[in-house]
N, C-alpha and C positions, 0 to 999 in steps of 0.2 A: 415457446411461441412457434407456431407453424408459419413459415413463409412461403406464399404463394408464388411460384415462378411460372410466368407465362411461357408457353412453349416456344423454343426457338427452331425455326424451320432449318432442317439439316443442311449444311453446306455441301454435303455430298449429293444432294438432290437438285441438280442444275434446272430442272424442269421448274423450280420455284424462284430461285434467286437469279437465274439467267434472264428473266423477263425484263429487268431494268438496268440501265448502265451502272447507277450508283450501287445497286445491290450486287451486280457482278464484281465491282471493285472491292466491295466488303466480303464477297463470297460468303453472304449470308442474307437471309430475308429479315427485314425489320418486323417488329410487332406494331410499329406505328409509322405511317409515311404521310405527312401533311404536305402536299404538292400545291401550296397556295397560288404560285404564279402559273403552273400548268393547268390546273383545274379550275382555278377561280372559284374555289368553294372550300368549305371546311371538312369535306369527306376525306376519310382516311383511306388511302390507296390500298393498304393491305387488306383491310376488312370490307371495304365499301361502306362503312357505317359513318354516321356523323356523331363523333364523340365529344365535340367541342361545344362549350357554352360560350356564347359571345354576347356582350351588352355594350351600349353606348347610350347615355341618357339624353341623347340629342340627335338631329340629323347631322350629317357631315358630307363634305364634297370630296371627289376623287376625279381622276382622269380616266375616261373610258378608252377603249381600243381604238375609237375614231379620234382621239386626241381631245374631244370636248369634255368639259367640265360636267360631271354628273352629281347628283345628290343622292345619298343613301339615307333611307329613313331611319328613325330611332331603332336602336338594337340591330341594325343590318350591317354586316361586315363590308369594308370597302377593299376592292381589289385594284391597286392602281396600276397605271401604264405610263410609259413615256410619251409625252404629248407630241413629240416630233417624229418618233419611229413607229409608235403604237405597240412597242414591246411590253409584255406583261411583267410587272415588277413584283407581284405578289400582294400579301396582306398588308395594308396600310396600318400602322400603328402610331398613334400620337397621343401626347399628354393633353390635358385640358388647356384651351386657349381661349382668348377673348379678342374680338376685333373692336378696337376702341373708336374707330371711325363710325359715327352714327348713321351715316347714309353712304354705303360704299359704292353705289352706281349712279344715282341721280345727283349730278352736280347742282340742280335747281332745287332739290328737296330739302327737308328738315336737316338743320346743321350747316348748310352752306350759305355762304354770303360773299360780298366782294363788289367791287366796282363795275366789274363787267357781268355778262350773263352766260348761261350754258344753253346750248341748242341741242334738241333731241333730233337724231337722224333715224328715223323709223325704218330705213331701208338697210341699216347695217346689222349683221348678226353679231351677237356678243359671244365671248367664249364658251357659252352653253349652246350655242346654235340658234339662239332666240332673238328674234328682232323686237325693236320697241324699248329697249333699255339702255342705248349707247347714246352719250352725249359728249359734245366737244365744248371748250371754252372759247369765248370770243372776246377780243379786244383786251380786256384786263384780267387780272387774276381772280381765281375762285378760291375760297378759303374756308376751312373748317378747323375746329379745335378738337383736342382729345385730352383725356385725363390718363396718364401713364402712372399715377401713383408714386411718383417720386423716383421713377426708374433713371438709371444713369445711362442706359442704352435702349433703344427700341429697334424692333425689326419692321421694316417697311416694305410693302409690296404693292404693285399695281400692274394692271394690264394696258398696254399701249398699241394702237394701230394707226398707221399713216393715213391721213385724209387726203383725199385727191386734190392735187394742186399745192399741197403743203410741202415745203422743203426743209424746214427747220426741225431740228430734234425737240422733243418735249423736255421742258424743264420744270422741276418741283422745288419748292423751298421748304425747309424745316425750321421751325422756331422753338425754343425752350423757355423755361420759366426762370425769371429772376425776381424773387419776392412778388410773385403774382402777375408780373408783366412779362409779355412775350419779348423775347429778344432774338435777333436773327442768328440762326446757327450756321446756315450756309445753303447754297443752291446746288443742285446736282442735275446734270443733263443726263437724259435717257435716250441713247442713240439706237436707232433701229439697224444700223450697220456700223461696222468698225469695232474697236475695242470699247467695252464698258469697264472702266477701271475707276471706281470711286476713290477720292483722296480727301485729305484733311480730315474733317470730323465724321466722314463716311467710309464705311468699309465693306469688305465681303460682298461684293456686288455680283449678281448673275442675271444673265438674260436668256430666257428659254423661249424657244419657238413654239407657237400653238397654231391650230388650223385657222384658216380665213384671214391671214395676214396679222394676226396678234402675237405679242410677245409679253412675257410676264417678267417684269423686273423685280429683283429683291436686293435690299442692301440694309445694312446696319447703320443707324444714326447714333453717334456716341456724344452724350452731353458734354459741353465744355465747362470745366469748373472755372475757368478764367472768365466766363460770361456772368457769373454770379453763382447760384446755387448748384450749379452742374447737374440739374435733374430736369426731367420732363414731368409737368404736373397739369393741373387743370388749364394752364395757359399754353400748353404745347399746342402747336399749329402746323397745319399741312396746307401748303398753297400749290395750285396748279397755275403755272404761268401762262395764261392766254396770250399775253403780248408777244412771247417768244414763239409759240406755235399753237395751232388750233387742231392738233391731232386728237383722235379720239382717245379717251382715258376711262377705265372701268375697273371695278373690282378693287378699290383702294382699301388697303389693309395696314393697321398699325397694331402691333403686339408688344406687350412689355415682356421682352425676351431678348436673348442673343442670337436668335436665328428664326426665319419665318417658318410657317407651316401652312397647310392647304387652305384654300381659300374659304373665308367665312362671310357670306353675304349678310348686309344689315339694311334695315329700311325704317329709319326714325329713331333707333336706339341701338346701343352696343349689344353684341350677341355672343354668347359663350358656346363653343363646341366642347361637349364633354370628352373624356378620355375613353379611348378603346380598351375593353377589359375582356381578355380571353383565358378560359381555364378549362380544365377537365378533372373531374372529381368522381367519387364513388365507385361503382363497378366499371364505369367508362375509363376510370384511371387504372384500377387494379387489373383490368383484363390485359393490359399491354406492359405495365411497368414492373420491372424486377427490383426487388429491395436491395439485395446484396451486391449486384453488379449490373453494368449496363453501359451503353455508349449513345451519345447524341451527336448528330450531325446538324449543323445549321448553315443556311446560305442567307445572309442579310446584307442590308445596306442601311447605314444608320447615319444621322446626324451626331456629330461630336461637339457638344458645347464646350466653351472654354473652361467651365468648372461644373461640378456636380457629382452625384453619387453613381452608384452602379446602374447600369442599364441592363436589366435581365432579359435574355433572349428565351430562356427556358429555365424554370425553377420548380423542383419538386420539394414538397414540405408537408408537414403535419399540421399546416395552418398556423404556424408560429415561426418566430426567428431562431429558435433554439435547435430545431431539427430540420435541416434542409440540404439539399445539393442544387447548386446553381450554376448554370453556364452563362456568363455575362460579360459585358464590355465596361471596363473600368473608366473613370473620368479622363484619364490620360490617353485613352484611345487603343488599349491592347485587350485582347481576350483573355478570360480567366475561368478557371473551374474552381469552384469553392465548395467545401463541405463543412457542415456544423452538426455535430453530434452532441446533444446534451449541453449545448452552449459552448462547446470547445470547436475552435475554428481550425481548419486546415484547408490547403489549396495550392494550386499551381497556376501560374500566370504566364502568358506569352508576352513578356515585355521587351522582346527583341524587335519584333515587326509590328508596328502600330497599324490598326485598322485604317484603311483609306476613307476619309470623310466622304459619305454620300455615294460610295462605290461599293459593289458587290465584294463580299468577302465570305469565304468559307472556313469554318472551323469544326473541329471534332474533339470530343472529349470523353474518355472512358473512366469509369470508377470501379473500384474493388478495395477491399481491405487492405491498407498500406500500399496501394497501387493506383494512383491517379495519373492520368497523362492527357496532354492537350497539344493538339497540332494546329497551326493557322497556315492557310495558304500553301499547304504542302511542306512547311518547314519541319525540321526534326522535332519530334515529340518530346516536350518537357515533361518531366515526371515528379511525383512526390511519393516518397515510400513510407510515410508515417500518418496515414489518414485513417480515421475511424468513419464508418459509414453508418448514417442513420437507417434504421430498417423498419420503421412503422410510419412511412409517408402515406398520405391520403389523397393528395391533389397535386396537380401541375398547373402552373401559371405561364402563359406565353406572352413576352413582352413585358412582364411586370413580376412583382412578388405578391405574396398572398394578400397583403394590405394595400396594394396599389401605390406604394410609396417609391420605390425603386423601380422605375419603369424606362422603357424606351421613350426618349423624349419625341422623336420623330423619325421614322424610317419604314422600310418593308421587309418582310420576311418572305423569301422566295420559297424556301422548303425547310421543313423540320422533321428529322427522321430519327427513330429511336430503335436500337437493338438491344434486347434483353441478354446481353453478354459484354464482357470487357473485350473489345476487339484489340487485337495486336497493335503495338505502336506503329509498325510499318504500314498497316492498314489505315490508321488514322491519318498518316501523311498521304497516302494513295487517294483516299476519297476526298481530300481537300485541295487537290491539285487542279 
C-alpha cells in the first residue's frame, strides 16, 4: 500500500513558518490550521481553502461580538463570544438539547398561569437587542410546568434585568413530582449584585453580565428523594415570584441535563436544538493528513459533566471504531491521545493536571509507531512506546466521533492545528504554554 504523505514545509525556511507565533514555536508550518476564534470562519489558514463540512439540523443561538444573542440558521456554524468583554471564543460545539419550557419569553403566553399577571414593557430591549418581547410579573407568581422525563436533576437558566424603582432581587421557585403531584423543592434568589451562591437542592450557580443591564443566571436543581420520587416529571414546575420583585425576566430555560447550554427560544411548545456536526473527508482530508505520523494542537474550553464518555476534540478514523486516532477529553477531565488499530487500543493520558472546567486549555499530541506523546498546558510530555498506528484513515471529526456518539457536550474550540510530522516532546510543551 502506498501512503500519501502531505508535504511538510521545511523548518529551515523561516519565510513560511515565521509568519505565525504558533508556527514559530513549532519551527514548522502545519498542513491544516483552523483559527476559529481569530477568523470566525471554517477557512484553513494554511491553504486559504474551506475543507470543513458543517451541519446542524436546526437553528441555534450564540453570542455576537457586541454581546447580544444572535441566531445562526440551520447548518450555519456558530462562533461564540464572551458577552461581557466581546472576546472571540471560537467555534461553539454543543450536543442536542431541548428547552422544556413551552414559552420562554412571554409570561402571558401559552403554558403560563398563576394568580397574578405579566406586563409587557415594549420600550425595553431584550438580550437580542429587540424590543416588544420583555415582560415582568405583577403582584403574584407566574407559573409554568415542564416534563423532564424523570430526571434527577435539571439545568435551569434565565435572563434578569432590574426594573426601574425595583429594589428586591428576583426569586424563582422549583417544584418536583411526587406521584404526579407537584411538591415544593425550594426557592432560589437571583441577585443582580453580590454573591450568587445557590445552596440546598440548588448548585453550580453562575451569573453572567450581558449588554443593556441583563444578566444570565444558570444553576442546577437537584431533585430531593426525601420529597417522594426524587424526580422531575410532567409535574415539574417553575415559578416566577412576582410578589417578591417585579424585575424583567426573559429567556427561561429548563434542560434535562447536569449543565446548561446556549439559549433555546420557545413559543408555545418545547424546542430542540440539534447537535453541531463538523467533519473533513475525501480529498479534503487526504490533502493534509499524514497516516504514519503527525501532531495535533488544540486550544479548547469545554464543560466537564459529572459523568459521561469521551469528548473528542479531534478524531481521525476509517469511519469505524476499530481504526482511529483520537485527541479527547476523558470524563474525569483530563486530556488523552488514543489509538486503535484493528480493534487494539493504545493510548496516553494526561491524568496529572485536569482540564479547568469552562476555561481555555491547550494540549498537543503527536503520534508515530511506538511513539505517542501528549502535553497539556506546558506540562512535561507523557509518552507511550507501544502503539500501533492505523494507516488507512479517511476522515476527521471535530468535536465528535464518526457516529456522533462521543462528542463535546458543550464548549468552544479556539484553534485546531495539524502538522504532518511527529513534533519533538519539548516542542509539544512549548506550543501549549
